[in-house]
N, CA, C and O atoms as CSV, one atom per row, in Angstrom:
chain,resi,resn,atom,element,x,y,z
A,1,UNK,N,N,169.915,-24.635,-92.342
A,1,UNK,CA,C,171.253,-25.181,-92.532
A,1,UNK,C,C,172.397,-23.832,-92.455
A,1,UNK,O,O,172.225,-22.640,-92.711
A,2,UNK,N,N,173.300,-24.390,-92.110
A,2,UNK,CA,C,174.467,-23.267,-91.694
A,2,UNK,C,C,175.566,-23.026,-92.847
A,2,UNK,O,O,175.737,-23.877,-93.719
A,3,UNK,N,N,176.140,-22.093,-92.820
A,3,UNK,CA,C,176.893,-21.804,-93.928
A,3,UNK,C,C,177.952,-22.889,-94.249
A,3,UNK,O,O,178.106,-23.144,-95.444
A,4,UNK,N,N,178.708,-23.566,-93.339
A,4,UNK,CA,C,179.424,-24.621,-93.743
A,4,UNK,C,C,179.250,-25.811,-94.381
A,4,UNK,O,O,180.119,-26.545,-94.851
A,5,UNK,N,N,178.072,-25.952,-94.364
A,5,UNK,CA,C,177.150,-27.123,-94.617
A,5,UNK,C,C,177.026,-26.681,-96.216
A,5,UNK,O,O,177.802,-27.248,-96.985
A,6,UNK,N,N,176.109,-25.717,-96.760
A,6,UNK,CA,C,175.889,-25.201,-97.812
A,6,UNK,C,C,177.283,-25.044,-98.270
A,6,UNK,O,O,177.516,-25.973,-99.043
A,7,UNK,N,N,178.141,-24.406,-98.158
A,7,UNK,CA,C,179.506,-24.401,-98.703
A,7,UNK,C,C,180.268,-25.750,-99.074
A,7,UNK,O,O,180.727,-25.948,-100.199
A,8,UNK,N,N,180.360,-26.661,-98.023
A,8,UNK,CA,C,180.874,-28.010,-98.407
A,8,UNK,C,C,180.051,-28.710,-99.378
A,8,UNK,O,O,180.576,-29.268,-100.341
A,9,UNK,N,N,178.684,-28.717,-99.170
A,9,UNK,CA,C,177.887,-29.557,-100.228
A,9,UNK,C,C,178.049,-28.943,-101.645
A,9,UNK,O,O,178.107,-29.687,-102.624
A,10,UNK,N,N,178.134,-27.373,-101.785
A,10,UNK,CA,C,178.421,-27.018,-102.936
A,10,UNK,C,C,179.926,-27.320,-103.788
A,10,UNK,O,O,180.141,-27.407,-104.996
A,11,UNK,N,N,180.807,-27.431,-102.651
A,11,UNK,CA,C,182.275,-27.617,-102.960
A,11,UNK,C,C,182.094,-29.163,-103.570
A,11,UNK,O,O,182.558,-29.423,-104.680
A,12,UNK,N,N,181.424,-30.132,-102.814
A,12,UNK,CA,C,181.481,-31.406,-103.501
A,12,UNK,C,C,180.439,-31.558,-104.890
A,12,UNK,O,O,180.612,-32.512,-105.648
A,13,UNK,N,N,179.674,-30.844,-105.077
A,13,UNK,CA,C,178.792,-30.800,-106.113
A,13,UNK,C,C,179.633,-30.195,-107.657
A,13,UNK,O,O,179.492,-30.655,-108.790
A,14,UNK,N,N,180.322,-29.283,-107.312
A,14,UNK,CA,C,181.511,-28.589,-107.861
A,14,UNK,C,C,182.754,-29.551,-108.475
A,14,UNK,O,O,183.314,-29.481,-109.570
A,15,UNK,N,N,182.954,-30.416,-107.419
A,15,UNK,CA,C,184.114,-31.551,-107.645
A,15,UNK,C,C,183.511,-32.199,-108.584
A,15,UNK,O,O,184.089,-32.251,-109.670
A,16,UNK,N,N,182.079,-32.928,-108.423
A,16,UNK,CA,C,181.995,-34.019,-109.332
A,16,UNK,C,C,181.516,-33.403,-110.627
A,16,UNK,O,O,181.254,-34.186,-111.540
A,17,UNK,N,N,181.354,-31.996,-110.847
A,17,UNK,CA,C,180.949,-31.806,-112.002
A,17,UNK,C,C,182.465,-31.439,-112.974
A,17,UNK,O,O,182.707,-31.776,-114.133
A,18,UNK,N,N,183.251,-30.702,-112.089
A,18,UNK,CA,C,184.727,-31.003,-112.710
A,18,UNK,C,C,184.982,-32.142,-113.012
A,18,UNK,O,O,185.268,-32.337,-114.193
A,19,UNK,N,N,184.976,-33.270,-112.099
A,19,UNK,CA,C,185.490,-34.555,-112.382
A,19,UNK,C,C,184.646,-35.080,-113.770
A,19,UNK,O,O,185.322,-35.449,-114.730
A,20,UNK,N,N,183.496,-35.100,-113.840
A,20,UNK,CA,C,182.505,-35.499,-115.055
A,20,UNK,C,C,183.097,-34.760,-116.334
A,20,UNK,O,O,183.141,-35.279,-117.449
A,21,UNK,N,N,183.587,-33.362,-115.998
A,21,UNK,CA,C,183.916,-32.810,-117.324
A,21,UNK,C,C,185.281,-33.130,-117.735
A,21,UNK,O,O,185.550,-33.269,-118.928
A,22,UNK,N,N,186.103,-33.248,-116.873
A,22,UNK,CA,C,187.429,-33.933,-117.205
A,22,UNK,C,C,187.253,-35.147,-117.727
A,22,UNK,O,O,188.210,-35.446,-118.441
A,23,UNK,N,N,186.503,-35.900,-117.676
A,23,UNK,CA,C,186.267,-37.209,-117.900
A,23,UNK,C,C,185.800,-37.255,-119.508
A,23,UNK,O,O,186.397,-37.904,-120.367
A,24,UNK,N,N,184.697,-36.494,-119.724
A,24,UNK,CA,C,184.179,-36.132,-120.826
A,24,UNK,C,C,185.251,-35.501,-121.907
A,24,UNK,O,O,185.116,-35.790,-123.095
A,25,UNK,N,N,186.261,-34.682,-121.500
A,25,UNK,CA,C,187.182,-34.210,-122.233
A,25,UNK,C,C,188.355,-34.810,-122.590
A,25,UNK,O,O,189.298,-34.238,-123.136
A,26,UNK,N,N,188.289,-36.141,-122.236
A,26,UNK,CA,C,189.360,-37.131,-121.913
A,26,UNK,C,C,190.825,-36.667,-121.178
A,26,UNK,O,O,191.898,-37.209,-121.440
A,27,UNK,N,N,190.674,-35.691,-120.325
A,27,UNK,CA,C,191.773,-35.443,-119.401
A,27,UNK,C,C,191.983,-36.084,-118.460
A,27,UNK,O,O,193.078,-36.046,-117.898
A,28,UNK,N,N,190.983,-36.838,-118.049
A,28,UNK,CA,C,191.039,-37.850,-116.742
A,28,UNK,C,C,190.617,-39.045,-116.971
A,28,UNK,O,O,189.456,-39.146,-117.368
A,29,UNK,N,N,191.499,-40.387,-116.775
A,29,UNK,CA,C,190.852,-41.662,-117.209
A,29,UNK,C,C,189.889,-41.796,-116.289
A,29,UNK,O,O,189.925,-41.146,-115.244
A,30,UNK,N,N,188.691,-42.856,-116.638
A,30,UNK,CA,C,187.894,-43.082,-115.932
A,30,UNK,C,C,188.231,-43.953,-114.650
A,30,UNK,O,O,187.605,-43.812,-113.599
A,31,UNK,N,N,189.063,-44.687,-114.780
A,31,UNK,CA,C,189.575,-45.534,-114.100
A,31,UNK,C,C,189.960,-44.610,-112.467
A,31,UNK,O,O,189.809,-45.048,-111.327
A,32,UNK,N,N,190.425,-43.395,-112.846
A,32,UNK,CA,C,191.027,-42.564,-111.811
A,32,UNK,C,C,190.036,-41.755,-111.413
A,32,UNK,O,O,189.987,-41.515,-110.207
A,33,UNK,N,N,188.975,-41.120,-112.344
A,33,UNK,CA,C,187.709,-40.715,-111.711
A,33,UNK,C,C,186.912,-41.320,-111.035
A,33,UNK,O,O,185.930,-40.714,-110.606
A,34,UNK,N,N,187.111,-42.747,-110.732
A,34,UNK,CA,C,186.224,-43.248,-109.727
A,34,UNK,C,C,186.586,-42.802,-108.309
A,34,UNK,O,O,185.711,-42.471,-107.509
A,35,UNK,N,N,187.967,-42.798,-107.993
A,35,UNK,CA,C,188.604,-42.386,-106.899
A,35,UNK,C,C,188.151,-41.128,-106.263
A,35,UNK,O,O,187.768,-41.034,-105.097
A,36,UNK,N,N,188.244,-39.956,-107.323
A,36,UNK,CA,C,187.781,-38.583,-106.857
A,36,UNK,C,C,186.315,-38.690,-106.849
A,36,UNK,O,O,185.770,-38.089,-105.924
A,37,UNK,N,N,185.591,-39.288,-107.628
A,37,UNK,CA,C,184.029,-39.157,-107.374
A,37,UNK,C,C,183.551,-40.050,-106.002
A,37,UNK,O,O,182.551,-39.735,-105.357
A,38,UNK,N,N,184.173,-40.882,-105.753
A,38,UNK,CA,C,183.989,-41.572,-104.442
A,38,UNK,C,C,184.282,-40.472,-103.302
A,38,UNK,O,O,183.594,-40.245,-102.307
A,39,UNK,N,N,185.377,-39.900,-103.665
A,39,UNK,CA,C,185.998,-38.707,-102.635
A,39,UNK,C,C,185.052,-37.708,-102.217
A,39,UNK,O,O,184.807,-37.321,-101.074
A,40,UNK,N,N,184.343,-37.191,-103.795
A,40,UNK,CA,C,183.484,-36.251,-103.460
A,40,UNK,C,C,182.086,-36.610,-103.046
A,40,UNK,O,O,181.462,-35.729,-102.454
A,41,UNK,N,N,181.575,-37.598,-103.231
A,41,UNK,CA,C,180.492,-38.356,-102.708
A,41,UNK,C,C,180.918,-38.467,-101.206
A,41,UNK,O,O,179.970,-38.094,-100.516
A,42,UNK,N,N,181.734,-38.751,-100.623
A,42,UNK,CA,C,182.006,-38.857,-99.173
A,42,UNK,C,C,181.734,-37.424,-98.611
A,42,UNK,O,O,180.893,-37.330,-97.717
A,43,UNK,N,N,182.396,-36.258,-99.071
A,43,UNK,CA,C,182.402,-35.065,-98.659
A,43,UNK,C,C,180.749,-34.579,-98.980
A,43,UNK,O,O,180.138,-33.692,-98.385
A,44,UNK,N,N,180.397,-35.176,-99.754
A,44,UNK,CA,C,178.842,-34.537,-99.685
A,44,UNK,C,C,178.088,-35.090,-98.714
A,44,UNK,O,O,177.305,-34.421,-98.040
A,45,UNK,N,N,178.259,-36.315,-98.573
A,45,UNK,CA,C,177.550,-37.130,-97.113
A,45,UNK,C,C,177.789,-36.592,-96.314
A,45,UNK,O,O,176.819,-36.577,-95.556
A,46,UNK,N,N,179.041,-35.751,-95.724
A,46,UNK,CA,C,179.500,-35.565,-94.747
A,46,UNK,C,C,178.974,-34.281,-94.575
A,46,UNK,O,O,178.354,-34.079,-93.530
A,47,UNK,N,N,179.075,-33.489,-95.277
A,47,UNK,CA,C,178.299,-32.165,-95.523
A,47,UNK,C,C,176.855,-32.266,-95.036
A,47,UNK,O,O,176.471,-31.635,-94.051
A,48,UNK,N,N,176.020,-33.118,-95.787
A,48,UNK,CA,C,174.757,-33.155,-95.407
A,48,UNK,C,C,174.337,-33.935,-93.985
A,48,UNK,O,O,173.233,-33.828,-93.451
A,49,UNK,N,N,175.275,-34.614,-93.566
A,49,UNK,CA,C,174.923,-35.311,-92.319
A,49,UNK,C,C,176.384,-35.268,-91.439
A,49,UNK,O,O,177.046,-36.286,-91.239
A,50,UNK,N,N,176.784,-33.877,-90.935
A,50,UNK,CA,C,177.665,-34.020,-90.099
A,50,UNK,C,C,177.637,-34.339,-88.861
A,50,UNK,O,O,178.781,-34.229,-88.419
A,51,UNK,N,N,176.697,-34.782,-87.830
A,51,UNK,CA,C,176.886,-35.795,-86.729
A,51,UNK,C,C,177.748,-36.822,-87.240
A,51,UNK,O,O,178.645,-37.218,-86.495
A,52,UNK,N,N,177.623,-37.346,-88.444
A,52,UNK,CA,C,178.365,-38.645,-88.521
A,52,UNK,C,C,179.899,-38.628,-88.172
A,52,UNK,O,O,180.482,-39.658,-87.834
A,53,UNK,N,N,180.648,-37.156,-88.291
A,53,UNK,CA,C,181.889,-36.989,-88.099
A,53,UNK,C,C,182.042,-37.179,-86.375
A,53,UNK,O,O,182.929,-37.803,-85.792
A,54,UNK,N,N,180.827,-36.396,-85.739
A,54,UNK,CA,C,180.872,-36.610,-84.076
A,54,UNK,C,C,180.766,-38.008,-83.818
A,54,UNK,O,O,181.443,-38.389,-82.863
A,55,UNK,N,N,180.103,-38.866,-84.408
A,55,UNK,CA,C,179.942,-40.253,-83.899
A,55,UNK,C,C,180.925,-40.992,-84.519
A,55,UNK,O,O,181.088,-42.030,-83.878
A,56,UNK,N,N,181.578,-40.937,-85.377
A,56,UNK,CA,C,183.005,-41.727,-85.676
A,56,UNK,C,C,184.068,-41.121,-84.472
A,56,UNK,O,O,184.742,-41.779,-83.680
A,57,UNK,N,N,183.984,-39.772,-84.605
A,57,UNK,CA,C,185.231,-39.542,-83.649
A,57,UNK,C,C,185.226,-39.773,-82.153
A,57,UNK,O,O,186.245,-39.707,-81.466
A,58,UNK,N,N,183.658,-40.130,-81.551
A,58,UNK,CA,C,183.469,-40.835,-80.224
A,58,UNK,C,C,183.864,-42.267,-80.036
A,58,UNK,O,O,184.446,-42.873,-79.136
A,59,UNK,N,N,183.161,-42.725,-81.621
A,59,UNK,CA,C,183.919,-44.582,-81.381
A,59,UNK,C,C,185.580,-44.614,-81.608
A,59,UNK,O,O,186.303,-45.582,-81.374
A,60,UNK,N,N,185.981,-43.364,-82.101
A,60,UNK,CA,C,187.547,-43.474,-82.015
A,60,UNK,C,C,188.584,-42.981,-81.215
A,60,UNK,O,O,189.809,-43.014,-81.321
A,61,UNK,N,N,187.625,-42.404,-80.190
A,61,UNK,CA,C,188.120,-41.508,-79.074
A,61,UNK,C,C,188.711,-40.522,-79.328
A,61,UNK,O,O,189.622,-40.136,-78.595
A,62,UNK,N,N,188.358,-39.888,-80.393
A,62,UNK,CA,C,189.213,-38.429,-80.810
A,62,UNK,C,C,188.108,-37.432,-80.061
A,62,UNK,O,O,186.877,-37.467,-80.065
A,63,UNK,N,N,189.005,-36.570,-79.448
A,63,UNK,CA,C,188.256,-35.480,-78.591
A,63,UNK,C,C,187.696,-34.747,-79.246
A,63,UNK,O,O,186.492,-34.584,-79.051
A,64,UNK,N,N,188.445,-33.964,-80.372
A,64,UNK,CA,C,188.066,-33.129,-81.252
A,64,UNK,C,C,187.876,-33.610,-82.497
A,64,UNK,O,O,188.776,-34.024,-83.227
A,65,UNK,N,N,186.706,-33.565,-82.762
A,65,UNK,CA,C,185.826,-34.347,-84.017
A,65,UNK,C,C,186.466,-33.729,-85.591
A,65,UNK,O,O,186.670,-34.372,-86.621
A,66,UNK,N,N,186.663,-32.378,-85.345
A,66,UNK,CA,C,187.290,-31.751,-86.686
A,66,UNK,C,C,188.475,-32.520,-87.128
A,66,UNK,O,O,188.696,-33.036,-88.224
A,67,UNK,N,N,189.224,-32.490,-86.005
A,67,UNK,CA,C,190.853,-33.344,-86.257
A,67,UNK,C,C,190.525,-34.798,-87.123
A,67,UNK,O,O,191.254,-35.236,-88.012
A,68,UNK,N,N,189.341,-35.390,-86.678
A,68,UNK,CA,C,189.236,-36.444,-87.623
A,68,UNK,C,C,189.190,-36.585,-88.893
A,68,UNK,O,O,189.459,-37.654,-89.441
A,69,UNK,N,N,188.711,-35.120,-89.754
A,69,UNK,CA,C,188.642,-34.603,-90.822
A,69,UNK,C,C,190.174,-34.863,-91.645
A,69,UNK,O,O,190.341,-35.424,-92.728
A,70,UNK,N,N,191.129,-34.301,-90.806
A,70,UNK,CA,C,192.250,-33.973,-91.122
A,70,UNK,C,C,192.927,-35.487,-91.314
A,70,UNK,O,O,193.574,-35.919,-92.268
A,71,UNK,N,N,192.545,-36.136,-90.061
A,71,UNK,CA,C,193.149,-37.722,-90.037
A,71,UNK,C,C,192.906,-38.621,-91.462
A,71,UNK,O,O,193.578,-39.410,-92.127
A,72,UNK,N,N,191.482,-38.006,-91.538
A,72,UNK,CA,C,190.668,-39.263,-92.797
A,72,UNK,C,C,191.379,-38.348,-94.115
A,72,UNK,O,O,191.546,-39.098,-95.077
A,73,UNK,N,N,191.845,-36.894,-94.400
A,73,UNK,CA,C,192.392,-36.314,-95.169
A,73,UNK,C,C,193.726,-36.703,-95.893
A,73,UNK,O,O,194.026,-36.788,-97.084
A,74,UNK,N,N,194.643,-36.976,-94.339
A,74,UNK,CA,C,196.091,-37.366,-94.519
A,74,UNK,C,C,195.946,-38.708,-95.088
A,74,UNK,O,O,196.544,-39.105,-96.088
A,75,UNK,N,N,194.991,-39.480,-94.285
A,75,UNK,CA,C,195.025,-41.012,-94.977
A,75,UNK,C,C,194.860,-41.234,-96.490
A,75,UNK,O,O,195.505,-41.951,-97.255
A,76,UNK,N,N,193.599,-40.249,-96.749
A,76,UNK,CA,C,193.506,-40.257,-98.321
A,76,UNK,C,C,194.448,-39.991,-98.971
A,76,UNK,O,O,194.681,-40.781,-99.885
A,77,UNK,N,N,195.189,-39.052,-98.842
A,77,UNK,CA,C,196.025,-38.445,-99.730
A,77,UNK,C,C,197.669,-39.486,-99.669
A,77,UNK,O,O,198.444,-39.604,-100.619
A,78,UNK,N,N,197.811,-40.014,-98.512
A,78,UNK,CA,C,198.728,-40.986,-98.414
A,78,UNK,C,C,198.630,-42.243,-99.195
A,78,UNK,O,O,199.690,-42.685,-99.638
A,79,UNK,N,N,197.531,-42.895,-99.439
A,79,UNK,CA,C,196.697,-43.735,-99.959
A,79,UNK,C,C,197.026,-43.162,-101.775
A,79,UNK,O,O,197.638,-43.814,-102.621
A,80,UNK,N,N,196.620,-42.270,-101.891
A,80,UNK,CA,C,196.380,-41.890,-103.105
A,80,UNK,C,C,197.797,-41.626,-103.728
A,80,UNK,O,O,198.042,-41.892,-104.905
A,81,UNK,N,N,198.734,-41.074,-102.840
A,81,UNK,CA,C,200.155,-40.958,-103.407
A,81,UNK,C,C,200.607,-42.296,-103.845
A,81,UNK,O,O,201.059,-42.470,-104.977
A,82,UNK,N,N,200.484,-43.353,-102.878
A,82,UNK,CA,C,200.982,-44.475,-103.348
A,82,UNK,C,C,200.601,-45.031,-104.203
A,82,UNK,O,O,201.392,-45.724,-104.843
A,83,UNK,N,N,199.042,-44.952,-104.624
A,83,UNK,CA,C,198.776,-45.209,-105.821
A,83,UNK,C,C,199.492,-45.042,-107.013
A,83,UNK,O,O,200.048,-45.834,-107.774
A,84,UNK,N,N,199.310,-43.482,-106.993
A,84,UNK,CA,C,199.989,-42.801,-108.293
A,84,UNK,C,C,201.778,-42.880,-108.262
A,84,UNK,O,O,202.487,-42.665,-109.245
A,85,UNK,N,N,202.182,-43.178,-107.131
A,85,UNK,CA,C,203.575,-43.581,-107.190
A,85,UNK,C,C,203.891,-45.179,-108.110
A,85,UNK,O,O,204.774,-45.499,-108.906
A,86,UNK,N,N,202.839,-45.831,-107.605
A,86,UNK,CA,C,203.017,-47.271,-108.275
A,86,UNK,C,C,202.659,-47.418,-109.973
A,86,UNK,O,O,203.032,-48.226,-110.824
A,87,UNK,N,N,201.783,-46.263,-110.009
A,87,UNK,CA,C,201.660,-45.926,-111.396
A,87,UNK,C,C,202.678,-45.268,-112.389
A,87,UNK,O,O,202.844,-45.615,-113.559
A,88,UNK,N,N,203.327,-44.268,-111.736
A,88,UNK,CA,C,204.322,-43.636,-112.002
A,88,UNK,C,C,205.352,-44.871,-112.687
A,88,UNK,O,O,205.685,-44.929,-113.871
A,89,UNK,N,N,205.731,-45.791,-111.634
A,89,UNK,CA,C,206.649,-46.678,-111.477
A,89,UNK,C,C,206.557,-47.705,-112.888
A,89,UNK,O,O,207.533,-48.004,-113.575
A,90,UNK,N,N,205.066,-48.183,-113.145
A,90,UNK,CA,C,204.738,-49.075,-114.155
A,90,UNK,C,C,204.938,-48.087,-115.371
A,90,UNK,O,O,205.583,-48.647,-116.257
A,91,UNK,N,N,204.554,-46.676,-115.715
A,91,UNK,CA,C,204.995,-46.274,-116.760
A,91,UNK,C,C,206.428,-45.854,-116.990
A,91,UNK,O,O,206.814,-45.921,-118.157
A,92,UNK,N,N,207.140,-45.504,-116.227
A,92,UNK,CA,C,208.639,-45.281,-116.278
A,92,UNK,C,C,209.519,-46.944,-116.913
A,92,UNK,O,O,210.421,-47.026,-117.747
A,93,UNK,N,N,208.846,-48.044,-116.162
A,93,UNK,CA,C,209.066,-49.230,-116.878
A,93,UNK,C,C,209.164,-49.529,-118.046
A,93,UNK,O,O,210.159,-49.927,-118.652
A,94,UNK,N,N,207.419,-49.226,-118.656
A,94,UNK,CA,C,207.425,-49.161,-119.882
A,94,UNK,C,C,208.027,-48.329,-120.984
A,94,UNK,O,O,208.534,-48.669,-122.053
A,95,UNK,N,N,207.818,-47.050,-120.391
A,95,UNK,CA,C,208.660,-45.973,-121.440
A,95,UNK,C,C,210.381,-46.687,-121.560
A,95,UNK,O,O,210.895,-46.572,-122.673
A,96,UNK,N,N,211.124,-47.306,-120.593
A,96,UNK,CA,C,212.275,-47.764,-120.675
A,96,UNK,C,C,212.286,-49.211,-121.312
A,96,UNK,O,O,213.380,-49.707,-121.579
A,97,UNK,N,N,211.223,-49.853,-121.546
A,97,UNK,CA,C,211.164,-51.007,-122.301
A,97,UNK,C,C,210.950,-50.487,-123.626
A,97,UNK,O,O,211.734,-50.927,-124.466
A,98,UNK,N,N,210.026,-49.603,-124.058
A,98,UNK,CA,C,210.089,-49.223,-125.070
A,98,UNK,C,C,211.223,-48.318,-126.061
A,98,UNK,O,O,211.298,-48.384,-127.288
A,99,UNK,N,N,211.895,-47.638,-125.331
A,99,UNK,CA,C,213.079,-46.807,-125.599
A,99,UNK,C,C,214.050,-47.914,-125.849
A,99,UNK,O,O,214.843,-47.606,-126.740
A,100,UNK,N,N,214.246,-49.128,-125.338
A,100,UNK,CA,C,215.132,-50.214,-125.838
A,100,UNK,C,C,214.505,-50.712,-127.161
A,100,UNK,O,O,215.205,-50.698,-128.173
A,101,UNK,N,N,213.365,-51.104,-127.210
A,101,UNK,CA,C,213.036,-51.568,-128.086
A,101,UNK,C,C,213.213,-50.813,-129.456
A,101,UNK,O,O,213.528,-51.402,-130.490
A,102,UNK,N,N,212.984,-49.472,-129.376
A,102,UNK,CA,C,213.215,-48.584,-130.569
A,102,UNK,C,C,214.981,-48.362,-130.887
A,102,UNK,O,O,215.388,-47.986,-131.987
A,103,UNK,N,N,215.725,-48.612,-129.934
A,103,UNK,CA,C,216.875,-48.546,-130.083
A,103,UNK,C,C,217.586,-49.577,-130.840
A,103,UNK,O,O,218.604,-49.335,-131.488
A,104,UNK,N,N,216.872,-51.080,-130.722
A,104,UNK,CA,C,216.983,-52.271,-131.184
A,104,UNK,C,C,216.849,-52.097,-132.757
A,104,UNK,O,O,217.716,-52.315,-133.603
A,105,UNK,N,N,215.555,-51.653,-132.938
A,105,UNK,CA,C,215.050,-51.644,-134.008
A,105,UNK,C,C,215.645,-50.644,-135.261
A,105,UNK,O,O,215.601,-50.787,-136.483
A,106,UNK,N,N,216.221,-49.567,-134.404
A,106,UNK,CA,C,216.790,-48.603,-135.207
A,106,UNK,C,C,218.270,-49.089,-136.064
A,106,UNK,O,O,218.677,-48.916,-137.213
A,107,UNK,N,N,218.789,-49.758,-134.884
A,107,UNK,CA,C,220.212,-50.561,-135.036
A,107,UNK,C,C,219.758,-51.588,-136.260
A,107,UNK,O,O,220.500,-51.468,-137.235
A,108,UNK,N,N,218.836,-52.446,-136.405
A,108,UNK,CA,C,218.387,-53.380,-136.982
A,108,UNK,C,C,218.254,-52.621,-138.048
A,108,UNK,O,O,219.098,-52.877,-138.907
A,109,UNK,N,N,217.225,-51.458,-138.424
A,109,UNK,CA,C,217.084,-51.041,-139.693
A,109,UNK,C,C,218.382,-50.366,-140.312
A,109,UNK,O,O,218.407,-50.099,-141.513
A,110,UNK,N,N,219.554,-50.068,-139.408
A,110,UNK,CA,C,220.679,-49.442,-140.191
A,110,UNK,C,C,221.431,-50.518,-140.774
A,110,UNK,O,O,221.936,-50.484,-141.896
A,111,UNK,N,N,221.495,-51.717,-139.756
A,111,UNK,CA,C,222.138,-52.741,-140.488
A,111,UNK,C,C,221.676,-53.126,-141.797
A,111,UNK,O,O,222.460,-53.258,-142.736
A,112,UNK,N,N,220.235,-53.340,-141.914
A,112,UNK,CA,C,219.706,-53.629,-143.513
A,112,UNK,C,C,220.308,-52.545,-144.286
A,112,UNK,O,O,221.076,-52.816,-145.209
A,113,UNK,N,N,220.057,-51.498,-144.022
A,113,UNK,CA,C,220.276,-50.095,-145.048
A,113,UNK,C,C,221.933,-50.227,-145.574
A,113,UNK,O,O,222.348,-49.868,-146.675
A,114,UNK,N,N,222.869,-50.938,-144.294
A,114,UNK,CA,C,223.927,-50.978,-144.625
A,114,UNK,C,C,224.430,-52.091,-146.024
A,114,UNK,O,O,225.211,-51.890,-146.955
A,115,UNK,N,N,223.515,-53.399,-145.624
A,115,UNK,CA,C,223.548,-54.447,-146.293
A,115,UNK,C,C,223.029,-54.219,-147.810
A,115,UNK,O,O,223.480,-54.845,-148.769
A,116,UNK,N,N,221.971,-53.189,-147.892
A,116,UNK,CA,C,221.443,-52.968,-149.406
A,116,UNK,C,C,222.273,-52.123,-149.830
A,116,UNK,O,O,222.399,-52.151,-151.054
A,117,UNK,N,N,222.722,-51.582,-149.441
A,117,UNK,CA,C,223.934,-50.302,-149.799
A,117,UNK,C,C,225.309,-50.718,-150.396
A,117,UNK,O,O,225.979,-49.977,-151.115
A,118,UNK,N,N,225.711,-52.155,-149.974
A,118,UNK,CA,C,227.134,-52.695,-149.959
A,118,UNK,C,C,226.688,-53.413,-151.364
A,118,UNK,O,O,227.490,-54.113,-151.981
């Protein structure tokens, strides 16, 4: 085994253990951890079987196989960025709605206090 195979395999193991630790400590949601675990497993498989990259590169007519890794990484990051952006948008809408509801409840509470005081 070459050094880069061992390094990438150990990197994937460290990623998996880190993700599991984050989930156990409630710092990462299980729903989000699946995405990262899948990514770690892909790295593990590609590190153990590096010829898969060469085969995929030939099928996609990519002359330099390592550039396929960069392409896959960029696509992965774009997809994850879109996913996180939609989550942020959903949470932003929920926060705005909650702020409006709190404002309404505060005004209703103040009205009730004024009615009791008079």
